[in-house]
A tleap script that builds the chain and sets N, CA, C and O, in Angstrom:
source leaprc.protein.ff14SB
mol = sequence {
  NMET VAL GLU LYS ALA ARG LEU LYS ASN GLN
  THR THR LYS ALA LEU PHE GLU ALA ILE LEU
  SER LEU GLU ASN MET GLU GLU CYS ASP THR
  PHE PHE GLU ASP LEU CYS THR MET LYS GLU
  LEU ALA ASP MET ALA GLN ARG LEU GLU ALA
  ALA LYS MET LEU LEU ASP GLY LYS THR TYR
  GLU GLN ILE VAL ARG GLU VAL GLU ILE SER
  THR ALA THR ILE SER ARG ILE ASN ARG CYS
  ILE GLN TYR GLY ASN GLY GLY TYR ALA LEU
  ILE ILE ASN ARG LEU LYS GLU LYS GLU LYS
  GLU GLN CALA
}
set mol.1.N position { -78.390 125.571 -21.059 }
set mol.1.CA position { -77.559 126.428 -21.435 }
set mol.1.C position { -77.253 128.050 -20.703 }
set mol.1.O position { -78.221 128.778 -20.486 }
set mol.2.N position { -76.154 128.409 -20.434 }
set mol.2.CA position { -76.220 129.618 -19.534 }
set mol.2.C position { -76.441 130.909 -20.389 }
set mol.2.O position { -75.784 131.231 -21.379 }
set mol.3.N position { -77.562 131.640 -19.787 }
set mol.3.CA position { -77.937 132.763 -20.412 }
set mol.3.C position { -76.864 133.753 -20.614 }
set mol.3.O position { -75.942 133.831 -19.801 }
set mol.4.N position { -76.943 134.641 -21.825 }
set mol.4.CA position { -75.674 135.807 -22.200 }
set mol.4.C position { -75.785 136.594 -21.017 }
set mol.4.O position { -74.689 136.778 -20.489 }
set mol.5.N position { -76.808 137.149 -20.392 }
set mol.5.CA position { -76.569 138.135 -19.188 }
set mol.5.C position { -75.794 137.569 -18.075 }
set mol.5.O position { -74.977 138.257 -17.464 }
set mol.6.N position { -76.072 136.061 -17.729 }
set mol.6.CA position { -75.106 135.511 -16.687 }
set mol.6.C position { -73.964 135.606 -16.801 }
set mol.6.O position { -73.316 135.904 -15.798 }
set mol.7.N position { -73.254 135.377 -18.130 }
set mol.7.CA position { -72.058 135.478 -18.575 }
set mol.7.C position { -71.201 136.676 -18.178 }
set mol.7.O position { -70.017 136.644 -17.842 }
set mol.8.N position { -71.960 137.686 -18.267 }
set mol.8.CA position { -71.373 139.178 -17.723 }
set mol.8.C position { -71.721 139.289 -16.164 }
set mol.8.O position { -72.748 139.811 -15.731 }
set mol.9.N position { -70.794 138.767 -15.454 }
set mol.9.CA position { -70.820 139.170 -14.231 }
set mol.9.C position { -69.323 139.272 -13.528 }
set mol.9.O position { -68.311 138.867 -14.100 }
set mol.10.N position { -69.323 139.675 -12.640 }
set mol.10.CA position { -67.752 139.869 -11.622 }
set mol.10.C position { -66.953 138.754 -11.833 }
set mol.10.O position { -65.754 138.971 -12.012 }
set mol.11.N position { -67.401 137.464 -11.853 }
set mol.11.CA position { -66.719 136.424 -11.869 }
set mol.11.C position { -66.029 136.358 -13.523 }
set mol.11.O position { -64.819 136.453 -13.730 }
set mol.12.N position { -66.878 136.210 -14.412 }
set mol.12.CA position { -66.200 136.128 -15.535 }
set mol.12.C position { -65.779 137.735 -15.990 }
set mol.12.O position { -65.317 137.786 -17.130 }
set mol.13.N position { -65.846 138.727 -15.449 }
set mol.13.CA position { -65.113 139.862 -15.736 }
set mol.13.C position { -63.680 139.668 -15.175 }
set mol.13.O position { -62.704 140.148 -15.752 }
set mol.14.N position { -63.575 138.869 -13.908 }
set mol.14.CA position { -62.220 138.682 -13.332 }
set mol.14.C position { -61.583 137.555 -14.041 }
set mol.14.O position { -60.368 137.456 -13.867 }
set mol.15.N position { -62.197 136.617 -14.865 }
set mol.15.CA position { -61.220 135.810 -15.834 }
set mol.15.C position { -61.003 136.697 -17.090 }
set mol.15.O position { -59.844 136.680 -17.506 }
set mol.16.N position { -61.756 137.356 -17.679 }
set mol.16.CA position { -61.232 138.325 -18.717 }
set mol.16.C position { -60.098 139.114 -18.578 }
set mol.16.O position { -59.169 139.242 -19.376 }
set mol.17.N position { -60.303 139.766 -17.207 }
set mol.17.CA position { -59.111 140.526 -16.874 }
set mol.17.C position { -57.801 139.467 -16.523 }
set mol.17.O position { -56.742 139.942 -16.934 }
set mol.18.N position { -57.715 138.701 -16.137 }
set mol.18.CA position { -56.888 137.587 -15.848 }
set mol.18.C position { -56.190 137.363 -17.412 }
set mol.18.O position { -54.992 137.504 -17.655 }
set mol.19.N position { -57.034 137.056 -18.201 }
set mol.19.CA position { -56.601 136.863 -19.464 }
set mol.19.C position { -55.957 137.735 -20.341 }
set mol.19.O position { -55.039 137.369 -21.076 }
set mol.20.N position { -56.474 139.081 -20.290 }
set mol.20.CA position { -56.036 140.363 -20.653 }
set mol.20.C position { -54.421 140.751 -19.990 }
set mol.20.O position { -53.583 141.301 -20.703 }
set mol.21.N position { -54.187 140.444 -18.795 }
set mol.21.CA position { -53.025 140.313 -18.437 }
set mol.21.C position { -51.968 139.426 -18.474 }
set mol.21.O position { -50.837 139.719 -18.088 }
set mol.22.N position { -52.256 138.467 -18.875 }
set mol.22.CA position { -51.185 137.539 -19.696 }
set mol.22.C position { -50.181 138.432 -20.576 }
set mol.22.O position { -50.698 139.280 -21.303 }
set mol.23.N position { -48.837 138.310 -20.563 }
set mol.23.CA position { -47.876 139.168 -21.125 }
set mol.23.C position { -47.051 138.414 -22.420 }
set mol.23.O position { -46.349 139.083 -23.178 }
set mol.24.N position { -47.227 136.897 -22.583 }
set mol.24.CA position { -46.790 136.468 -23.881 }
set mol.24.C position { -47.109 134.962 -23.816 }
set mol.24.O position { -47.487 134.251 -22.885 }
set mol.25.N position { -46.909 134.779 -24.753 }
set mol.25.CA position { -46.872 133.396 -25.112 }
set mol.25.C position { -46.909 131.888 -24.171 }
set mol.25.O position { -47.641 130.901 -24.237 }
set mol.26.N position { -45.773 132.243 -23.307 }
set mol.26.CA position { -45.609 131.441 -22.470 }
set mol.26.C position { -46.578 131.381 -21.332 }
set mol.26.O position { -47.137 130.398 -20.846 }
set mol.27.N position { -46.658 132.665 -21.009 }
set mol.27.CA position { -47.565 132.811 -19.706 }
set mol.27.C position { -49.050 132.177 -20.051 }
set mol.27.O position { -49.748 131.449 -19.345 }
set mol.28.N position { -49.341 132.783 -21.588 }
set mol.28.CA position { -50.818 132.318 -21.796 }
set mol.28.C position { -50.662 130.621 -21.825 }
set mol.28.O position { -51.634 130.061 -21.317 }
set mol.29.N position { -49.745 129.838 -22.266 }
set mol.29.CA position { -49.628 128.483 -22.474 }
set mol.29.C position { -49.635 127.889 -20.986 }
set mol.29.O position { -50.206 126.861 -20.624 }
set mol.30.N position { -49.031 128.583 -20.367 }
set mol.30.CA position { -49.156 127.843 -18.469 }
set mol.30.C position { -50.184 128.277 -17.964 }
set mol.30.O position { -50.595 127.492 -17.110 }
set mol.31.N position { -50.935 129.341 -18.102 }
set mol.31.CA position { -52.648 129.407 -17.502 }
set mol.31.C position { -53.606 128.763 -18.133 }
set mol.31.O position { -54.580 128.256 -17.578 }
set mol.32.N position { -53.369 128.753 -19.349 }
set mol.32.CA position { -54.524 127.933 -20.052 }
set mol.32.C position { -54.675 126.389 -19.747 }
set mol.32.O position { -55.697 125.705 -19.685 }
set mol.33.N position { -52.932 125.944 -19.520 }
set mol.33.CA position { -52.861 124.484 -18.852 }
set mol.33.C position { -53.412 124.222 -17.814 }
set mol.33.O position { -53.975 123.143 -17.627 }
set mol.34.N position { -53.346 125.233 -16.887 }
set mol.34.CA position { -53.832 124.874 -15.604 }
set mol.34.C position { -55.527 125.286 -15.594 }
set mol.34.O position { -56.222 124.815 -14.694 }
set mol.35.N position { -56.128 126.158 -16.610 }
set mol.35.CA position { -57.408 126.473 -16.329 }
set mol.35.C position { -58.074 125.274 -17.191 }
set mol.35.O position { -59.184 124.908 -16.805 }
set mol.36.N position { -57.602 124.724 -18.142 }
set mol.36.CA position { -58.824 124.067 -19.068 }
set mol.36.C position { -57.879 122.441 -19.163 }
set mol.36.O position { -56.704 122.082 -19.237 }
set mol.37.N position { -59.095 121.886 -19.113 }
set mol.37.CA position { -58.593 120.261 -19.592 }
set mol.37.C position { -57.762 120.379 -21.044 }
set mol.37.O position { -57.721 121.424 -21.693 }
set mol.38.N position { -57.174 119.259 -21.401 }
set mol.38.CA position { -56.374 119.480 -22.697 }
set mol.38.C position { -57.706 119.270 -23.721 }
set mol.38.O position { -57.779 119.992 -24.715 }
set mol.39.N position { -58.762 118.257 -23.453 }
set mol.39.CA position { -59.601 118.384 -24.385 }
set mol.39.C position { -60.550 119.910 -24.837 }
set mol.39.O position { -61.086 120.269 -25.885 }
set mol.40.N position { -60.426 120.506 -23.522 }
set mol.40.CA position { -60.928 121.837 -23.865 }
set mol.40.C position { -60.195 122.811 -24.443 }
set mol.40.O position { -60.803 123.731 -24.993 }
set mol.41.N position { -59.030 122.802 -24.434 }
set mol.41.CA position { -58.098 123.492 -25.213 }
set mol.41.C position { -58.135 123.167 -26.698 }
set mol.41.O position { -58.183 124.086 -27.516 }
set mol.42.N position { -58.115 121.878 -27.082 }
set mol.42.CA position { -58.281 121.245 -27.999 }
set mol.42.C position { -59.652 121.536 -28.962 }
set mol.42.O position { -59.614 121.597 -30.191 }
set mol.43.N position { -60.795 121.690 -28.183 }
set mol.43.CA position { -61.727 122.142 -28.619 }
set mol.43.C position { -62.205 123.647 -29.216 }
set mol.43.O position { -62.929 124.041 -30.130 }
set mol.44.N position { -61.277 124.325 -28.041 }
set mol.44.CA position { -61.455 125.709 -28.568 }
set mol.44.C position { -60.390 125.893 -29.579 }
set mol.44.O position { -60.752 126.406 -30.638 }
set mol.45.N position { -59.263 125.601 -29.463 }
set mol.45.CA position { -58.690 125.578 -30.923 }
set mol.45.C position { -59.370 125.079 -32.336 }
set mol.45.O position { -59.340 125.791 -33.340 }
set mol.46.N position { -59.901 123.958 -32.310 }
set mol.46.CA position { -60.557 123.569 -33.350 }
set mol.46.C position { -61.677 124.577 -33.767 }
set mol.46.O position { -61.826 124.873 -34.953 }
set mol.47.N position { -62.465 125.104 -32.777 }
set mol.47.CA position { -63.631 126.092 -33.029 }
set mol.47.C position { -63.232 127.202 -34.026 }
set mol.47.O position { -63.841 127.635 -35.004 }
set mol.48.N position { -61.608 127.658 -33.314 }
set mol.48.CA position { -61.012 128.793 -33.956 }
set mol.48.C position { -60.806 128.312 -35.563 }
set mol.48.O position { -61.167 128.993 -36.524 }
set mol.49.N position { -60.329 127.357 -35.625 }
set mol.49.CA position { -59.698 127.089 -37.036 }
set mol.49.C position { -61.017 126.479 -37.963 }
set mol.49.O position { -60.839 126.357 -39.175 }
set mol.50.N position { -62.089 126.173 -37.479 }
set mol.50.CA position { -63.170 125.814 -38.203 }
set mol.50.C position { -63.630 127.295 -38.663 }
set mol.50.O position { -63.780 127.523 -39.864 }
set mol.51.N position { -63.860 128.336 -37.657 }
set mol.51.CA position { -64.483 129.780 -38.050 }
set mol.51.C position { -63.353 130.266 -38.986 }
set mol.51.O position { -63.913 130.904 -39.878 }
set mol.52.N position { -62.034 130.255 -39.188 }
set mol.52.CA position { -61.008 130.585 -39.919 }
set mol.52.C position { -61.563 130.040 -41.554 }
set mol.52.O position { -61.680 130.679 -42.600 }
set mol.53.N position { -61.813 128.683 -41.257 }
set mol.53.CA position { -62.240 128.152 -42.789 }
set mol.53.C position { -63.755 128.636 -43.305 }
set mol.53.O position { -64.090 128.683 -44.488 }
set mol.54.N position { -64.432 128.917 -42.387 }
set mol.54.CA position { -65.930 129.324 -42.836 }
set mol.54.C position { -65.488 130.818 -43.482 }
set mol.54.O position { -65.844 131.148 -44.613 }
set mol.55.N position { -64.863 131.470 -42.820 }
set mol.55.CA position { -64.680 133.008 -43.342 }
set mol.55.C position { -63.848 132.827 -44.504 }
set mol.55.O position { -63.712 133.889 -45.113 }
set mol.56.N position { -63.340 132.007 -44.941 }
set mol.56.CA position { -62.514 131.746 -46.081 }
set mol.56.C position { -63.460 131.031 -47.215 }
set mol.56.O position { -63.042 130.793 -48.348 }
set mol.57.N position { -64.719 130.734 -46.793 }
set mol.57.CA position { -65.408 130.127 -47.827 }
set mol.57.C position { -65.483 128.670 -47.854 }
set mol.57.O position { -66.296 128.111 -48.590 }
set mol.58.N position { -64.573 127.926 -46.991 }
set mol.58.CA position { -64.655 126.507 -47.037 }
set mol.58.C position { -65.909 125.817 -46.617 }
set mol.58.O position { -66.498 126.393 -45.702 }
set mol.59.N position { -66.624 124.398 -47.197 }
set mol.59.CA position { -67.581 123.806 -47.020 }
set mol.59.C position { -67.463 123.235 -45.782 }
set mol.59.O position { -66.393 122.984 -45.228 }
set mol.60.N position { -68.907 122.963 -45.208 }
set mol.60.CA position { -68.786 122.005 -43.999 }
set mol.60.C position { -67.949 120.742 -43.913 }
set mol.60.O position { -67.274 120.313 -42.977 }
set mol.61.N position { -68.215 120.147 -45.398 }
set mol.61.CA position { -67.481 118.990 -45.616 }
set mol.61.C position { -65.962 119.098 -45.557 }
set mol.61.O position { -65.373 118.260 -44.875 }
set mol.62.N position { -65.369 119.890 -46.097 }
set mol.62.CA position { -64.012 120.312 -45.929 }
set mol.62.C position { -63.448 120.706 -44.794 }
set mol.62.O position { -62.227 120.566 -44.735 }
set mol.63.N position { -64.090 121.240 -43.713 }
set mol.63.CA position { -63.805 121.328 -42.479 }
set mol.63.C position { -63.651 120.072 -41.543 }
set mol.63.O position { -62.735 119.736 -40.792 }
set mol.64.N position { -65.126 119.370 -41.911 }
set mol.64.CA position { -65.362 118.273 -41.228 }
set mol.64.C position { -63.929 117.156 -41.409 }
set mol.64.O position { -63.517 116.444 -40.493 }
set mol.65.N position { -63.328 117.218 -42.799 }
set mol.65.CA position { -62.287 116.402 -42.993 }
set mol.65.C position { -60.916 116.648 -42.347 }
set mol.65.O position { -60.096 115.836 -41.920 }
set mol.66.N position { -60.884 118.339 -42.402 }
set mol.66.CA position { -59.818 118.706 -42.216 }
set mol.66.C position { -59.448 119.176 -40.259 }
set mol.66.O position { -58.329 119.312 -39.764 }
set mol.67.N position { -60.289 119.268 -39.814 }
set mol.67.CA position { -60.587 119.706 -38.488 }
set mol.67.C position { -60.907 118.553 -37.691 }
set mol.67.O position { -60.466 118.324 -36.565 }
set mol.68.N position { -61.685 117.860 -38.338 }
set mol.68.CA position { -62.130 116.679 -37.237 }
set mol.68.C position { -63.350 117.422 -36.508 }
set mol.68.O position { -63.202 117.569 -35.295 }
set mol.69.N position { -64.160 117.755 -36.895 }
set mol.69.CA position { -65.175 118.494 -36.092 }
set mol.69.C position { -66.795 118.244 -36.628 }
set mol.69.O position { -67.239 118.028 -37.755 }
set mol.70.N position { -67.375 118.358 -35.466 }
set mol.70.CA position { -68.789 117.847 -35.944 }
set mol.70.C position { -69.748 118.893 -36.743 }
set mol.70.O position { -69.738 120.090 -36.458 }
set mol.71.N position { -70.364 118.491 -37.502 }
set mol.71.CA position { -70.894 119.595 -38.386 }
set mol.71.C position { -72.164 120.362 -37.229 }
set mol.71.O position { -72.615 121.504 -37.320 }
set mol.72.N position { -72.410 119.618 -36.490 }
set mol.72.CA position { -73.331 120.376 -35.373 }
set mol.72.C position { -72.592 121.783 -34.679 }
set mol.72.O position { -73.165 122.837 -34.400 }
set mol.73.N position { -70.994 121.412 -34.477 }
set mol.73.CA position { -70.221 122.327 -34.029 }
set mol.73.C position { -70.240 123.209 -35.087 }
set mol.73.O position { -70.877 124.248 -34.913 }
set mol.74.N position { -69.657 123.026 -36.204 }
set mol.74.CA position { -69.632 123.857 -37.471 }
set mol.74.C position { -70.633 124.948 -37.636 }
set mol.74.O position { -70.347 126.120 -37.880 }
set mol.75.N position { -72.138 124.337 -37.443 }
set mol.75.CA position { -73.285 125.089 -37.488 }
set mol.75.C position { -73.246 126.017 -36.279 }
set mol.75.O position { -73.454 127.211 -36.489 }
set mol.76.N position { -72.998 125.595 -35.015 }
set mol.76.CA position { -73.000 126.581 -34.118 }
set mol.76.C position { -72.263 127.866 -34.326 }
set mol.76.O position { -72.669 129.015 -34.153 }
set mol.77.N position { -70.787 127.323 -34.841 }
set mol.77.CA position { -70.001 128.441 -35.051 }
set mol.77.C position { -70.446 129.218 -36.208 }
set mol.77.O position { -70.432 130.412 -35.911 }
set mol.78.N position { -70.790 129.041 -37.267 }
set mol.78.CA position { -71.485 129.694 -38.355 }
set mol.78.C position { -72.557 130.702 -38.000 }
set mol.78.O position { -72.624 131.822 -38.507 }
set mol.79.N position { -73.654 130.072 -36.805 }
set mol.79.CA position { -74.431 130.925 -36.510 }
set mol.79.C position { -73.798 132.247 -35.708 }
set mol.79.O position { -74.265 133.382 -35.794 }
set mol.80.N position { -72.755 131.904 -34.991 }
set mol.80.CA position { -71.923 132.967 -34.498 }
set mol.80.C position { -71.480 134.049 -35.299 }
set mol.80.O position { -71.562 135.245 -35.016 }
set mol.81.N position { -71.020 133.553 -36.289 }
set mol.81.CA position { -70.470 134.397 -37.304 }
set mol.81.C position { -71.192 135.243 -38.010 }
set mol.81.O position { -70.858 136.391 -38.303 }
set mol.82.N position { -72.415 134.579 -38.361 }
set mol.82.CA position { -73.496 135.221 -39.222 }
set mol.82.C position { -74.516 136.397 -38.281 }
set mol.82.O position { -74.957 137.488 -38.642 }
set mol.83.N position { -74.655 135.713 -37.041 }
set mol.83.CA position { -75.674 136.348 -36.264 }
set mol.83.C position { -75.010 136.903 -34.970 }
set mol.83.O position { -75.790 137.528 -34.251 }
set mol.84.N position { -73.561 136.788 -34.471 }
set mol.84.CA position { -73.231 137.030 -32.959 }
set mol.84.C position { -72.703 138.302 -33.104 }
set mol.84.O position { -73.013 139.172 -33.918 }
set mol.85.N position { -71.689 138.316 -32.030 }
set mol.85.CA position { -71.141 140.029 -32.013 }
set mol.85.C position { -69.955 140.261 -32.426 }
set mol.85.O position { -69.300 141.258 -32.123 }
set mol.86.N position { -69.536 139.213 -33.266 }
set mol.86.CA position { -68.396 139.560 -34.366 }
set mol.86.C position { -67.116 139.142 -33.833 }
set mol.86.O position { -66.125 139.550 -34.438 }
set mol.87.N position { -66.916 138.276 -32.635 }
set mol.87.CA position { -65.895 138.119 -32.084 }
set mol.87.C position { -64.552 137.241 -32.831 }
set mol.87.O position { -63.324 137.329 -32.831 }
set mol.88.N position { -65.539 136.412 -33.415 }
set mol.88.CA position { -64.478 135.265 -34.219 }
set mol.88.C position { -63.909 135.986 -35.335 }
set mol.88.O position { -62.852 135.502 -35.740 }
set mol.89.N position { -64.423 137.248 -36.077 }
set mol.89.CA position { -64.093 137.856 -37.378 }
set mol.89.C position { -63.130 138.743 -37.045 }
set mol.89.O position { -62.388 139.198 -37.915 }
set mol.90.N position { -63.005 139.160 -35.519 }
set mol.90.CA position { -62.211 140.487 -34.965 }
set mol.90.C position { -61.013 139.389 -34.438 }
set mol.90.O position { -59.922 139.954 -34.362 }
set mol.91.N position { -60.987 138.448 -34.189 }
set mol.91.CA position { -59.739 138.016 -33.890 }
set mol.91.C position { -59.038 137.242 -35.120 }
set mol.91.O position { -57.822 137.181 -35.299 }
set mol.92.N position { -59.872 136.756 -35.804 }
set mol.92.CA position { -59.266 136.246 -37.178 }
set mol.92.C position { -58.788 137.207 -38.025 }
set mol.92.O position { -57.944 136.786 -38.816 }
set mol.93.N position { -59.128 138.642 -38.126 }
set mol.93.CA position { -58.629 139.686 -38.815 }
set mol.93.C position { -57.753 140.008 -38.096 }
set mol.93.O position { -56.829 140.275 -38.865 }
set mol.94.N position { -57.349 140.198 -36.888 }
set mol.94.CA position { -56.189 140.525 -36.215 }
set mol.94.C position { -54.831 139.651 -36.450 }
set mol.94.O position { -53.706 139.985 -36.822 }
set mol.95.N position { -55.386 138.415 -36.086 }
set mol.95.CA position { -54.316 137.285 -36.425 }
set mol.95.C position { -53.874 137.403 -37.908 }
set mol.95.O position { -52.694 137.247 -38.222 }
set mol.96.N position { -54.623 137.619 -38.608 }
set mol.96.CA position { -54.398 137.765 -40.467 }
set mol.96.C position { -53.465 138.770 -40.556 }
set mol.96.O position { -52.501 138.547 -41.289 }
set mol.97.N position { -53.550 140.332 -39.707 }
set mol.97.CA position { -52.731 141.187 -40.013 }
set mol.97.C position { -51.563 141.148 -39.197 }
set mol.97.O position { -50.615 141.877 -39.490 }
set mol.98.N position { -51.514 140.435 -38.269 }
set mol.98.CA position { -50.477 140.014 -37.506 }
set mol.98.C position { -49.134 139.091 -38.422 }
set mol.98.O position { -47.938 139.379 -38.408 }
set mol.99.N position { -49.783 137.964 -39.153 }
set mol.99.CA position { -48.923 137.354 -40.023 }
set mol.99.C position { -48.729 138.259 -41.245 }
set mol.99.O position { -47.734 137.981 -41.914 }
set mol.100.N position { -49.298 139.040 -41.569 }
set mol.100.CA position { -48.965 140.077 -42.932 }
set mol.100.C position { -47.535 140.863 -42.300 }
set mol.100.O position { -46.442 140.897 -42.864 }
set mol.101.N position { -47.875 141.458 -41.006 }
set mol.101.CA position { -46.643 142.001 -40.379 }
set mol.101.C position { -45.422 141.081 -40.217 }
set mol.101.O position { -44.335 141.573 -40.518 }
set mol.102.N position { -45.448 140.110 -39.884 }
set mol.102.CA position { -44.503 139.232 -39.872 }
set mol.102.C position { -43.684 138.677 -40.926 }
set mol.102.O position { -42.567 138.182 -40.772 }
set mol.103.N position { -44.461 138.822 -42.238 }
set mol.103.CA position { -44.004 138.153 -43.250 }
set mol.103.C position { -43.163 139.131 -44.079 }
set mol.103.O position { -42.607 138.749 -45.108 }
savepdb mol mol.pdb
quit
């Protein structure tokens, strides 16, 4: 497993800067299709969906059934939510606010 400190380097900073420079959904789609395999994209989308469900109080069993993700992965996501840096909650709350604004 890659150490957290090793993730904070010039290469990952350049990746994050590239992501932040994307201007719309089409650019995002194009970039991530080139950057990631379809499996990697699906895995990331599943993790985000599982995090949403955990934050909404869903059980592991409900998440496994709806998202088709392993309990080990759900457990890892839950640890990130409970003890991580707050990234999942930050993004999920922003997405919920954006949905409210568009409604």
